[in-house]
C-alpha positions as CSV (number, residue, x, y, z in Angstrom):
1,M,78.9,78.1,111.8
2,E,80.5,80.4,114.3
3,Q,82.8,83.5,114.1
4,R,85.6,81.9,115.7
5,Q,85.6,79.3,113.0
6,L,85.7,81.3,110.7
7,Q,88.5,83.4,111.6
8,F,90.4,80.3,112.7
9,F,89.8,79.1,109.3
10,V,90.7,82.3,107.1
11,A,93.9,82.3,109.5
12,V,95.1,78.5,108.5
13,A,94.2,79.4,104.9
14,D,96.2,82.6,104.9
15,E,99.3,80.9,107.0
16,L,98.8,77.4,105.3
17,S,99.8,76.4,108.7
18,F,97.8,75.7,111.8
19,T,100.7,76.7,114.0
20,R,101.1,80.1,112.4
21,A,97.7,80.2,112.8
22,A,97.0,79.7,116.2
23,R,100.2,82.4,117.0
24,R,97.9,85.2,114.6
25,T,94.4,84.4,116.8
26,H,96.3,83.6,119.9
27,A,94.7,80.6,120.4
28,V,96.6,77.2,121.2
29,Q,97.0,74.9,118.0
30,S,94.8,72.1,119.6
31,T,92.2,74.6,119.7
32,V,92.2,75.9,116.4
33,S,92.5,72.2,114.7
34,A,89.6,71.1,116.7
35,S,87.8,74.3,115.9
36,I,88.5,73.3,112.2
37,R,87.5,69.7,112.3
38,A,84.1,70.7,113.9
39,L,83.2,73.1,111.1
40,E,84.2,70.0,108.7
41,R,81.9,68.3,110.1
42,D,79.3,70.7,110.2
43,L,79.6,71.3,106.3
44,G,80.6,67.8,105.5
45,T,83.5,68.0,103.5
46,P,87.2,68.6,103.9
47,L,88.7,71.8,104.1
48,F,92.0,71.4,104.2
49,E,94.5,68.6,102.6
50,R,97.2,67.8,105.5
51,S,100.1,66.7,105.5
52,T,103.1,66.3,107.7
53,S,105.0,69.0,105.4
54,K,102.5,71.6,104.1
55,V,98.7,72.2,104.6
56,T,96.7,73.0,101.2
57,L,93.1,74.1,100.5
58,T,90.7,71.7,99.5
59,E,88.4,73.0,96.2
60,A,85.5,73.1,99.1
61,G,88.2,75.5,101.2
62,K,88.8,77.5,98.4
63,A,85.0,77.9,97.9
64,L,84.3,79.4,101.2
65,L,87.2,81.4,101.9
66,P,85.8,84.6,100.3
67,E,82.4,83.9,101.6
68,A,84.2,83.9,105.1
69,R,85.9,86.8,104.2
70,R,83.0,88.5,103.4
71,A,81.0,87.1,106.5
72,L,83.5,88.2,108.8
73,D,83.4,91.6,106.9
74,S,80.1,92.2,107.4
75,L,80.3,91.4,111.6
76,D,83.1,94.1,111.5
77,Q,80.8,96.4,109.9
78,A,78.1,95.8,111.9
79,R,80.3,96.2,115.0
80,E,81.5,99.2,113.8
81,A,78.2,100.7,113.0
82,V,77.5,100.1,116.7
83,N,80.4,101.6,117.7
84,G,80.6,104.5,115.7
85,V,77.7,105.7,117.9
86,V,79.5,105.5,121.2
87,G,83.0,105.7,120.6
88,G,84.1,107.1,117.2
89,V,85.8,105.4,113.7
90,T,87.2,102.1,114.6
91,G,87.8,98.7,113.1
92,S,91.1,97.8,110.9
93,L,92.1,99.3,107.6
94,R,94.2,97.6,105.1
95,V,95.7,99.8,102.7
96,G,98.0,98.5,99.6
97,T,100.1,100.4,97.4
98,L,102.7,100.4,94.8
99,S,106.6,100.7,95.1
100,G,108.6,104.0,95.0
101,L,105.1,106.1,95.0
102,T,105.9,109.7,95.2
103,V,102.5,110.8,94.0
104,V,101.2,110.5,97.5
105,D,102.9,111.1,100.9
106,L,102.1,107.9,102.2
107,R,104.5,108.7,105.2
108,S,101.9,112.0,106.2
109,L,98.9,110.7,105.3
110,V,99.3,107.4,107.8
111,R,100.2,109.9,110.3
112,D,97.4,112.4,109.9
113,F,95.1,109.3,110.1
114,R,96.5,107.8,113.3
115,E,96.5,111.3,114.8
116,R,92.7,111.6,113.9
117,Y,91.5,107.7,114.3
118,P,93.6,106.7,116.9
119,K,91.1,103.3,117.6
120,V,91.6,102.2,114.1
121,Q,94.4,99.3,113.3
122,L,96.2,100.4,110.0
123,S,98.0,98.0,108.1
124,L,100.2,99.1,104.9
125,S,101.5,96.8,102.2
126,I,103.0,96.6,98.9
127,D,102.1,93.5,96.7
128,A,104.8,91.4,95.0
129,A,102.7,91.2,91.8
130,G,101.6,95.1,91.1
131,T,98.6,96.6,90.0
132,D,97.3,93.2,89.3
133,G,98.0,91.8,93.1
134,L,96.4,94.7,95.0
135,L,93.5,94.5,92.6
136,E,93.1,90.6,93.3
137,G,93.3,91.9,96.8
138,L,90.6,93.9,96.8
139,R,88.4,91.6,95.1
140,A,89.0,88.9,97.9
141,G,88.7,91.2,100.3
142,T,92.2,91.0,101.8
143,L,92.8,94.9,101.3
144,D,90.7,97.5,102.0
145,V,91.8,100.3,100.0
146,A,94.7,100.4,97.1
147,F,96.8,102.7,95.2
148,V,97.1,101.3,91.7
149,G,97.7,102.0,88.2
150,V,95.2,101.4,85.5
151,Q,94.2,102.1,82.1
152,N,90.5,101.0,81.7
153,P,87.6,100.6,84.1
154,V,88.2,97.1,86.2
155,P,85.4,94.8,87.1
156,G,84.5,94.6,90.1
157,V,86.4,98.0,91.4
158,R,85.6,101.3,91.9
159,I,88.4,103.5,90.7
160,D,89.1,107.2,91.7
161,P,91.5,109.1,89.7
162,I,94.7,110.9,91.4
163,T,96.5,111.7,88.3
164,T,97.1,110.6,84.4
165,F,100.7,109.9,83.0
166,Q,101.7,110.1,79.5
167,P,104.6,107.7,79.1
168,R,107.6,108.3,76.9
169,L,110.8,106.4,75.9
170,L,113.6,107.1,78.7
171,I,116.9,106.9,76.7
172,P,120.8,107.2,77.9
173,A,122.0,110.9,77.1
174,H,124.9,109.4,74.6
175,H,122.3,106.9,72.9
176,R,122.0,107.2,69.3
177,L,118.3,108.2,69.6
178,A,119.2,110.9,72.3
179,T,118.8,113.9,70.1
180,R,115.4,112.8,68.1
181,D,112.3,114.6,68.6
182,T,110.2,111.3,68.3
183,V,111.3,108.1,68.0
184,T,109.0,105.3,66.5
185,R,108.0,101.8,67.7
186,T,110.1,99.9,65.1
187,E,113.3,101.8,65.5
188,V,113.5,100.5,69.0
189,A,112.3,97.4,68.3
190,A,115.8,95.8,68.7
191,E,116.7,98.1,72.0
192,P,116.8,96.3,75.1
193,F,114.3,97.4,77.6
194,I,114.0,97.9,81.2
195,D,110.6,97.4,82.6
196,L,108.7,95.8,85.3
197,P,107.3,92.7,86.2
198,T,104.1,91.2,84.2
199,G,101.3,92.2,86.5
200,F,102.6,95.6,86.4
201,C,101.1,98.6,84.8
202,N,103.6,100.1,83.5
203,R,104.6,96.5,81.5
204,S,101.0,95.5,81.0
205,R,100.1,98.9,78.9
206,T,103.8,98.7,77.4
207,D,103.2,95.0,76.4
208,T,100.0,95.7,74.7
209,D,101.0,98.9,73.6
210,F,103.8,97.2,71.2
211,R,101.5,94.1,70.5
212,T,99.1,96.2,69.2
213,A,101.9,98.1,66.7
214,G,102.6,94.2,65.7
215,V,106.3,95.4,67.2
216,T,108.2,92.7,69.7
217,R,110.2,94.0,72.1
218,Q,113.4,92.2,74.3
219,I,113.0,92.7,78.2
220,A,116.5,92.8,79.6
221,V,116.0,93.6,83.2
222,E,113.1,93.5,85.3
223,V,113.0,95.9,88.2
224,S,110.2,95.9,91.0
225,D,110.5,99.1,91.5
226,L,109.6,102.1,88.8
227,S,111.9,104.9,90.4
228,T,115.0,103.0,89.9
229,V,114.5,102.6,86.2
230,P,116.3,105.5,85.4
231,S,119.3,104.5,86.8
232,F,119.2,101.1,85.3
233,V,118.5,103.3,82.1
234,E,121.9,105.6,82.9
235,S,124.0,102.7,83.1
236,G,123.5,101.7,79.4
237,I,121.8,97.9,80.0
238,G,118.9,99.5,77.6
239,I,115.8,101.6,77.2
240,A,112.7,101.6,78.8
241,L,108.9,103.3,78.2
242,V,107.6,105.2,81.5
243,P,105.8,108.1,82.6
244,P,108.1,111.2,84.0
245,L,109.8,109.7,87.1
246,V,111.2,111.9,90.2
247,T,114.6,110.1,90.1
248,E,115.3,110.7,86.6
249,T,115.8,114.3,87.3
250,T,119.3,113.0,89.0
251,T,120.3,111.2,86.1
252,T,121.8,111.6,82.6
253,V,118.9,110.1,80.7
254,V,117.0,111.6,78.0
255,A,112.9,111.6,77.7
256,V,111.7,111.4,73.8
257,P,108.2,110.7,72.8
258,L,106.7,107.8,70.9
259,D,105.4,108.4,67.4
260,P,102.7,108.3,67.7
261,P,102.2,108.5,71.3
262,A,101.9,105.8,73.8
263,E,98.8,105.5,75.7
264,P,98.5,107.4,79.2
265,W,97.7,105.7,82.1
266,T,95.8,106.5,85.5
267,L,96.9,106.6,89.0
268,A,94.1,105.8,91.3
269,V,92.9,104.8,94.6
270,A,90.6,101.6,94.4
271,T,88.0,100.2,96.2
272,A,85.8,97.1,96.1
273,L,82.3,97.3,95.0
274,A,81.4,94.4,96.4
275,T,81.4,95.5,99.9
276,A,80.0,98.9,101.3
277,P,83.4,100.8,102.3
278,T,83.5,101.1,106.1
279,R,83.4,104.3,108.0
280,A,87.5,103.9,108.6
281,T,87.7,103.4,104.6
282,K,85.6,106.4,104.2
283,A,87.9,108.5,106.4
284,F,90.8,107.5,104.5
285,L,89.6,108.2,101.6
286,D,88.8,111.8,102.7
287,L,92.5,112.2,103.6
288,I,94.0,111.2,100.3
289,D,93.8,114.4,98.3
290,T,95.2,116.5,101.0
291,H,98.3,114.3,101.1
292,V,99.1,114.4,97.0
293,V,102.4,116.5,96.9
294,Q,102.6,116.3,93.0
295,R,101.2,115.1,90.0
296,D,103.4,115.4,87.0
297,R,105.6,113.1,88.1
298,Y,105.8,109.4,89.6
């Protein structure tokens, strides 16, 4: 089993296309196909189901994928250890983040990192599945660092808190409950809610909060960016249970605490426990705190 075979295998598994995998690895498609066939012969089992319309992983392929990623990561770390002695921090760094993040100035953080470590190839991505998707990316080895929202310790992941938020109800200024000091969950049970999709921390935390209280709520609209919630609330479509948001200061909405208070959640930077952080990862983590611009609002 050779390194190039594993690289081709991971590329095909990610792209689910031999053509795109060849393009990604700067190889011709026949070379990729021949390499995968040789790997399958070596292992004694097919790794992909192939048809004229699609490529999918077999069960054996699914079992091999995380191990192949780990093997390639180990080779990268070994190479980086040698390169670090002779040429500074090198390699790649894959960072995942939540949409609408304002606590950390990502643009200045990335610029600072690139200026300090120009030999590192940095990629920044947002996962459509929110925190759940980012955490899965860390466990699968497709991400090195992720900014996530969490409530509790996460198995297999190291969590370094940045700041903790106290969610409260966001209500239109003209709403019947806008003048209240506090509001119970039962009082808003019939109200339509604006929230993020399942998998995002704010949604998971709020679903758990109301379910624990024995209250069922109605989701009127799902949005993928927490910062857009105040404008939807202002329009009168529904209310929301969210942390203090930068964007609510420019809308006519009112924040009212729940009684009893909602459980807080923490914005954190996360890394996988299964693999030792590379020098590039450590360098990135060391810079984050200097680019935190606010801790009181998301």
